[in-house]
C-alpha positions in Angstrom: 0.1 0.1 0.1 1.5 3.1 -1.0 2.1 5.6 1.7 0.1 8.9 1.9 1.0 11.8 4.3 -2.9 12.4 5.2 -5.7 10.6 6.5 -9.2 10.9 5.4 -11.6 12.6 8.1 -15.2 12.4 7.3 -16.7 16.0 8.6 -19.0 17.0 6.1 -21.0 14.0 6.1 -20.8 12.7 9.5 -24.1 11.3 9.5 -24.4 11.5 13.8 -23.5 15.0 13.4 -25.9 16.3 10.9 -28.7 14.5 13.1 -27.8 16.6 15.9 -28.0 20.3 14.7 -31.6 20.8 14.9 -34.2 22.2 17.6 -33.0 21.9 21.0 -31.1 18.6 20.1 -27.5 20.5 20.2 -27.9 22.1 23.4 -28.7 18.8 25.0 -25.7 16.7 23.4 -23.8 19.7 24.9 -24.9 19.9 27.8 -24.6 15.9 28.2 -21.1 16.3 26.8 -20.2 19.1 29.2 -21.7 17.2 32.5 -19.5 14.1 31.5 -16.5 16.4 31.4 -17.0 18.8 34.2 -18.9 16.8 36.9 -16.7 13.9 37.9 -14.2 14.7 40.5 -16.0 18.2 41.4 -16.2 17.3 44.9 -13.8 14.4 45.3 -10.6 16.3 44.2 -9.3 18.4 47.1 -8.3 21.8 47.1 -4.3 21.7 46.0 -4.0 24.5 43.6 -2.6 27.4 45.3 -4.6 30.0 43.8 -7.9 28.0 44.1 -7.4 27.4 47.9 -6.7 31.0 48.3 -10.1 32.0 46.4 -12.0 29.5 48.6 -10.6 30.7 51.9 -11.1 33.8 51.2 -15.1 33.3 50.1 -15.3 31.0 53.4 -14.2 33.8 55.6 -16.9 36.1 53.9 -19.5 33.4 54.9 -18.1 33.2 58.6 -17.7 37.1 59.0 -20.6 38.2 56.6 -18.2 40.8 55.3 -18.7 40.5 51.5 -16.7 43.6 50.7 -13.4 43.0 51.9 -11.0 40.5 50.4 -8.9 38.4 53.1 -6.8 35.5 53.0 -6.6 35.1 56.9 -5.8 38.4 58.0 -4.2 39.8 54.8 -6.2 41.6 52.4 -6.6 40.1 48.8 -6.1 43.1 46.3 -5.1 41.1 43.4 -8.5 40.6 41.9 -12.0 42.0 42.2 -14.7 40.5 44.2 -17.0 39.1 41.6 -16.0 35.5 41.7 -16.3 35.6 45.6 -19.7 36.7 45.5 -20.9 34.2 42.9 -19.0 31.3 45.5 -20.5 33.2 48.1 -23.8 32.5 46.9 -23.4 29.0 45.9 -21.9 28.0 49.1 -24.9 29.7 51.3 -27.9 28.8 48.8 -26.9 25.7 46.7 -25.0 23.7 49.6 -27.0 25.2 52.2 -24.1 26.9 54.1 -21.6 24.0 54.1 -18.3 25.7 54.0 -16.8 22.5 53.7 -18.7 21.6 50.6 -15.9 22.1 47.6 -17.7 21.5 44.6 -19.9 24.2 45.7 -17.0 26.5 45.4 -16.3 25.3 42.1 -19.8 25.4 40.8 -19.5 29.1 39.4 -16.7 28.1 37.2 -18.3 24.6 36.2 -21.5 26.8 35.4 -19.4 29.1 33.5 -17.6 26.7 31.6 -20.9 25.1 30.2 -22.4 28.0 29.2 -19.1 29.0 27.3 -19.5 26.3 25.2 -23.2 26.6 24.8 -22.4 30.2 23.7 -19.8 28.9 21.0 -22.4 27.0 19.3 -25.0 29.5 19.3 -22.4 32.0 17.8 -20.8 29.3 15.6 -24.5 28.9 14.3 -25.3 32.7 13.8 -21.3 32.7 12.1 -21.5 29.9 10.1 -24.0 27.0 10.6 -25.4 24.8 13.0 -23.0 22.0 11.9 -19.7 24.3 12.6 -21.2 25.6 16.0 -21.7 22.1 17.1 -18.1 21.1 15.8 -16.7 24.1 17.8 -18.4 23.8 20.6 -17.6 20.3 21.4 -13.9 20.7 20.5 -13.8 23.9 23.0 -15.3 21.5 25.5 -12.9 18.7 24.9 -9.6 20.7 26.0 -7.6 20.4 28.7 -7.8 23.8 29.4 -11.7 23.5 29.4 -11.7 20.8 31.8 -9.4 21.8 34.2 -10.6 25.4 34.4 -14.5 24.0 34.8 -13.0 22.1 38.0 -11.3 25.0 39.9 -12.7 27.8 42.2 -10.9 30.5 40.3 -11.6 33.0 37.7 -10.7 31.7 34.3 -13.8 30.1 33.1 -16.1 33.1 34.3 -13.5 35.3 32.6 -14.1 33.0 29.5 -17.9 33.6 29.4 -17.5 37.1 29.7 -15.2 37.2 26.4 -17.1 35.5 24.3 -20.6 37.3 25.4 -18.8 40.6 24.4 -17.5 39.1 21.3 -21.1 38.0 20.2 -21.8 41.7 20.2 -18.5 43.1 19.2 -19.1 41.1 15.7 -22.6 42.6 15.1 -20.6 45.8 14.7 -17.7 44.5 12.9 -20.2 43.0 9.7 -22.8 45.7 10.1 -23.2 47.8 6.6 -22.3 51.4 6.6 -25.0 53.5 8.0 -26.9 50.7 9.5 -25.8 50.1 13.1 -27.0 47.3 15.3 -29.9 48.0 18.0 -28.8 49.8 21.5 -29.2 46.6 23.0 -26.1 44.9 21.3 -24.0 47.5 22.3 -25.3 47.5 25.9 -24.7 43.4 25.8 -21.1 44.9 24.8 -20.6 46.8 28.0 -22.2 44.9 30.6 -19.8 42.2 29.4 -16.7 44.4 30.1 -18.6 45.2 33.1 -19.0 41.8 34.3 -15.5 41.5 33.3 -14.2 44.2 35.0 -15.8 42.7 38.5 -14.3 39.3 37.5 -10.8 40.0 36.4 -10.0 43.6 36.2 -9.1 45.1 32.7 -8.4 41.5 30.8 -11.8 41.3 29.1 -11.3 44.7 27.9 -7.6 44.0 26.9 -8.5 40.9 25.0 -11.2 42.9 23.2 -9.2 45.7 22.3 -6.3 43.6 21.0 -8.8 42.1 18.3 -10.5 45.5 17.3 -7.0 46.7 16.6 -5.8 43.9 14.8 -9.3 44.0 12.4 -8.8 47.6 11.8 -5.0 47.4 11.7 -5.9 44.9 8.4 -8.9 46.2 7.0 -7.5 49.8 7.3 -10.6 50.9 9.0 -11.8 52.2 12.3 -15.4 53.2 11.6 -16.9 50.1 12.0 -16.4 50.7 15.8 -18.1 54.1 15.9 -21.6 52.5 17.0 -20.4 51.5 20.3 -21.3 54.3 21.8 -18.6 54.6 24.5 -20.1 57.6 25.9 -22.7 55.5 27.2 -21.0 52.2 27.7 -18.0 53.1 29.5 -20.0 54.9 32.4 -22.1 51.4 32.1 -19.2 49.0 32.6 -17.9 51.0 35.2 -20.9 50.8 37.2 -20.6 47.1 37.7 -17.5 47.8 39.5 -18.1 51.3 41.1 -20.4 50.1 44.2 -17.9 47.6 45.4 -15.2 50.4 44.7 -17.0 53.0 46.8 -17.8 50.2 49.9 -14.2 49.4 49.7 -12.9 52.8 50.5 -15.8 53.1 53.1 -14.2 50.1 54.8 -10.6 51.5 54.6 -9.6 49.8 51.6 -9.4 52.7 49.1 -6.4 51.7 47.3 -8.2 48.2 46.3 -7.7 49.0 42.6 -4.5 50.8 42.5 -3.0 47.9 44.2 -4.4 45.6 42.1 -3.0 46.9 39.0 0.4 47.9 40.7 0.9 44.8 42.3 -0.7 42.2 40.1 -1.8 43.1 36.2 1.5 45.5 35.4 4.1 43.6 37.0 2.6 40.7 34.8 3.4 42.9 31.6 6.7 43.7 32.1 8.3 40.6 34.3 7.6 36.8 35.0 5.8 37.0 38.1 5.8 34.6 40.8 8.7 32.5 38.6 6.0 31.9 36.2 8.2 33.8 33.5 8.8 32.2 29.9 10.0 32.8 26.9 7.4 33.8 23.9 6.3 30.6 21.8 5.6 29.3 25.3 1.9 28.7 24.5 2.3 27.1 20.8 4.5 25.1 22.2 2.6 23.7 24.5 -0.7 23.8 22.7 -0.7 20.2 21.3 -0.9 19.3 25.2 -3.2 22.2 26.8 -5.6 21.7 24.0 -5.6 17.7 23.8 -7.6 15.8 22.8 -9.1 18.5 20.3 -5.6 19.4 19.0 -5.4 16.6 16.6 -8.4 18.5 14.3 -7.7 22.1 15.9 -4.0 23.0 14.8 -4.4 21.6 11.1 -7.6 23.0 10.7 -6.3 26.5 11.6 -3.5 26.2 9.1 -6.5 25.4 6.9 -8.6 28.5 8.3 -5.7 30.7 7.2 -6.4 30.4 3.6 -9.8 31.6 4.0 -9.1 34.6 6.2 -10.4 37.2 3.6 -13.7 36.3 4.5 -15.5 38.5 7.3 -16.9 35.7 9.5 -13.5 33.5 9.3 -11.2 36.6 9.8 -13.1 37.9 13.0 -12.5 34.6 14.3 -8.8 34.2 13.4 -8.5 38.1 14.4 -9.8 37.2 18.0 -8.1 34.3 18.3 -4.8 35.0 17.3 -4.5 38.6 18.6 -5.6 37.2 21.8 -3.0 34.2 21.9 -0.3 36.6 20.5 -1.0 38.7 23.7 -0.3 36.3 26.3 2.5 35.2 24.4 4.1 38.6 24.7 3.4 39.1 28.3 6.5 37.6 30.1 4.5 36.0 32.7 2.9 33.1 31.4 0.6 30.2 32.9 -0.8 27.4 30.5 -4.6 28.7 31.2 -4.0 32.5 30.4 -4.6 31.7 26.8 -8.0 29.8 27.2 -10.1 33.1 25.9 -8.7 32.4 22.6 -9.6 28.7 22.5 -13.4 29.1 21.0 -12.5 31.6 18.4 -9.7 29.3 17.2 -12.4 26.3 17.5 -14.5 28.0 15.4 -12.4 29.3 12.6 -11.3 25.8 12.4 -14.3 23.7 12.7 -15.9 25.9 9.7 -12.3 25.4 7.6 -12.9 21.4 8.6 -16.4 21.6 7.6 -15.9 22.8 4.0 -14.0 19.8 2.3 -13.0 16.2 2.6 -10.3 17.2 5.1 -7.5 14.7 5.6 -5.5 14.5 8.9 -1.5 15.5 8.4 -0.1 12.5 9.8 1.8 14.7 11.6 -0.7 15.9 13.6 -1.5 12.5 14.1 1.7 11.7 15.7 2.0 14.6 17.9 -1.3 13.8 19.2 -0.4 10.1 19.8 3.0 11.3 21.6 1.3 13.5 23.7 -1.3 10.4 24.9 1.5 8.2 25.5 3.1 11.0 27.5 -0.1 11.2 29.2 -0.9 7.7 30.3 3.0 7.4 31.2 3.0 10.2 33.5 -0.4 9.1 35.2 1.0 5.5 35.7 4.3 7.5 37.2 2.2 9.7 39.2 0.1 6.7 41.1 3.4 4.9 41.7 5.3 7.9 43.3 2.4 9.8 45.1 0.5 6.4 46.6 -2.4 6.2 44.3 -4.1 3.0 42.4 -2.4 1.5 39.9 -5.7 0.0 38.3 -7.5 3.1 37.1 -4.0 4.4 35.4 -3.6 1.2 33.6 -7.2 1.5 32.6 -6.6 5.0 31.2 -3.5 3.9 29.5 -5.6 1.2 27.7 -8.2 3.3 26.6 -5.6 5.8 25.1 -4.1 2.9 23.3 -7.4 1.5 22.1 -8.4 5.3 20.9 -4.7 5.9 19.2 -5.3 3.1 17.2 -8.9 3.7 16.3 -7.7 7.1 15.2 -5.0 5.4 13.1 -7.3 2.9 11.9 -10.6 4.7 11.1 -9.9 8.5 10.7 -12.9 9.0 9.4 -14.7 8.5 12.7 -12.3 10.8 14.6 -14.9 13.3 15.1 -16.8 11.0 17.1 -13.7 9.2 18.9 -12.4 12.8 20.2 -15.0 13.5 22.5 -15.0 9.7 23.7 -11.6 10.0 24.5 -11.9 13.1 26.4 -14.8 11.8 28.4 -13.1 8.6 29.2 -9.7 9.9 30.0 -10.8 13.2 31.7 -13.3 11.5 33.7 -10.8 8.5 35.0 -8.3 10.9 35.7 -10.3 13.7 37.9 -12.8 11.2 39.0 -11.1 8.3 40.4 -7.2 8.6 39.7 -6.6 12.3 41.5 -8.8 11.8 44.4 -6.9 8.6 45.0 -3.4 10.2 44.6 -2.5 10.3 49.0 0.8 11.7 48.6 -0.5 14.7 47.1 -3.4 15.2 49.6 -1.3 16.4 52.5 -3.7 19.1 53.5 -6.8 16.6 53.4 -4.7 14.3 55.5 -3.3 16.8 58.2 -7.5 18.1 58.2 -8.4 14.5 59.2 -5.9 13.9 61.6 -6.3 16.7 63.7 -9.9 16.4 63.8 -9.4 13.1 64.9 -7.3 14.2 68.3 -9.3 17.8 68.9 -12.3 18.6 70.2 -12.1 21.9 69.2 -14.0 23.4 66.1 -11.7 25.1 64.0 -8.4 24.8 66.1 -5.6 27.1 66.3 -3.1 24.7 64.3 0.7 26.0 64.2 1.8 24.7 60.8 5.9 25.1 59.9 7.3 25.2 56.6 4.3 23.3 54.9 2.5 26.8 54.5 0.0 26.0 52.1 -3.3 27.9 51.3 -5.3 24.7 50.8 -4.4 23.5 54.6 -5.6 26.7 56.0 -9.1 26.3 53.9 -8.9 22.8 55.6 -8.2 23.6 58.8 -9.9 27.1 59.4 -8.8 30.7 59.5 -6.8 30.6 62.7 -4.3 28.2 61.6 -0.9 29.5 62.3 1.5 29.3 59.2 5.2 29.8 61.5 8.3 28.8 62.3 9.5 25.6 64.9 10.1 28.5 68.0 6.5 29.8 67.6 5.3 26.2 67.2 6.9 25.0 70.4 5.7 28.2 72.1 1.9 28.0 70.7 1.6 24.2 72.5 3.3 24.8 75.4 1.1 27.6 76.3 -1.6 25.2 76.1 -1.5 21.5 76.1 -4.6 20.9 74.1 -2.9 22.9 71.4 -1.5 21.2 68.2 1.5 21.7 65.7 2.3 20.2 62.6 5.9 20.3 62.2 8.6 19.2 59.7 10.4 16.1 60.7 14.1 17.7 60.6 12.2 20.1 63.2 11.4 17.8 65.8 14.6 17.7 68.0 15.0 21.4 68.2 11.1 21.8 69.3 11.8 19.2 71.9 14.5 21.2 73.2 12.6 24.5 73.1 9.9 22.6 75.6 12.4 21.0 77.7 13.4 24.6 78.6 9.5 25.4 79.7 9.4 22.1 81.8 7.1 20.1 78.8 7.4 17.1 76.9 6.7 17.0 73.1 4.2 14.0 72.4 4.1 12.9 68.5 0.8 12.1 67.6 1.3 10.5 64.3 3.1 11.2 61.1 2.6 12.2 57.7 4.7 11.7 54.6 3.6 13.1 51.3 4.5 15.4 48.4 4.2 19.5 48.0 3.9 19.8 44.1 3.8 23.6 44.4 7.3 23.6 46.3 8.6 20.4 44.2 9.4 18.5 47.4 8.7 15.6 49.6 7.1 16.3 53.2 7.7 14.6 56.4 5.0 16.3 59.0 4.5 15.1 62.2 1.4 16.1 64.5 2.2 17.0 67.7 1.2 18.6 71.2 3.2 19.2 74.6 2.4 17.8 78.0 4.0 18.9 81.1 6.9 17.0 82.1 5.8 15.8 85.3 2.4 14.1 83.8 4.8 12.6 81.0 4.8 8.8 80.8 
């Protein structure tokens, strides 16, 4: 058989896809897909991401104190992000979880719903831009990416930010495609500015920056800027500011008047010029990682974009490429890089790629299948390694590896059915990873294990536990805001002052703490030990739960 550089993909005549594009069916199909991707692990995966734990703890303290204006992590003001996501989490925990402050899933629910609504918006936008067929493919590809599934599971701002970006772009496009002298109705402009206003309340100026980048790239490419006149900024800018102004005024009244300037000075602006918090990387990093961050949809998305570039002169495709590529370039240029930064570009790229793929009997380049297969192999091998290193169960990891092998073989052997194989691969892979494998990695669940151990050895609700070296925000969320992140000397003083007090200390500090306690006529009692891995610091931890006992009572 003659070797060919392409594998045939049947996109335009896939009967299953064609039967799902009418009426309410696409919404039901996409909702089922999102549920299968976003719901597993929502409550069983403990908070380990440092940013997520900080968001959750700040919201938890709002619920405990009733103060919904000031954002605090313990006693420290949290001025890097606006208050919007905390209010949404507050409502979710208070009313959906009935006030259960330990309900991890409730803090994550706003992100999950935002991710689901974003997928539906991609379909609606794609249907308006091109066809229901293209919209369904684009929405499915958007959902079936590592980035989207990850952010749907995290109690952070990025999924909600994505929803504001898509909504604003749906409005902005109406102005871009409007004929001279015929402007879209006022409600479209109001939708645009409302989306920016919500974006300001969620993540500051990021939504606006993405829209400006798109408008600038289109205006330069088309050598025309008059299409922006109908946005009516004289009305829209005050409207957008109105979303964040009440919180700003309340912050000023509560003595936090510098919250906006502090956010810009300490979070937004530093990321534009330096790699903050050790997250600096060279331009091109996002593109280099895209086969993994967009996996498994990357199999069709990357070659589809190359094909879409050939149609860049068409208005609808041009808009999607301008949105996606300008946003991607924006985050490539910024020195600070985290994988999820490019998420707002993904819907635009999937729309452009899906439309290009739908136009012809597309053939998947073998190089794309080879790269996709390599990512699948690394994923399967990495999960097997993680279960071994972090004390997880190997059986689900083996099942994942087998599923990936079967999926890879199927795509190589039956490439015409790739469009159906990709969502199935995503559902099985991500379902096993977040639903079974990650919750079972005991070596990574140090904070959860510490909390369970403390709960077993104290009758005090939210005890003030002293922690040395292991200063993870997830531990504060699990143990309570009175948790003391300190050093060995202060931990010794903490437990010597109260025989019921507890401390969790690093193993190499036990001897020095015992000596400090001896000077106060007390003896250290080691209750239990915990070994695990602190992924954020990249090191193993050996921790001991200790208390003190007067020397004359010690056995």
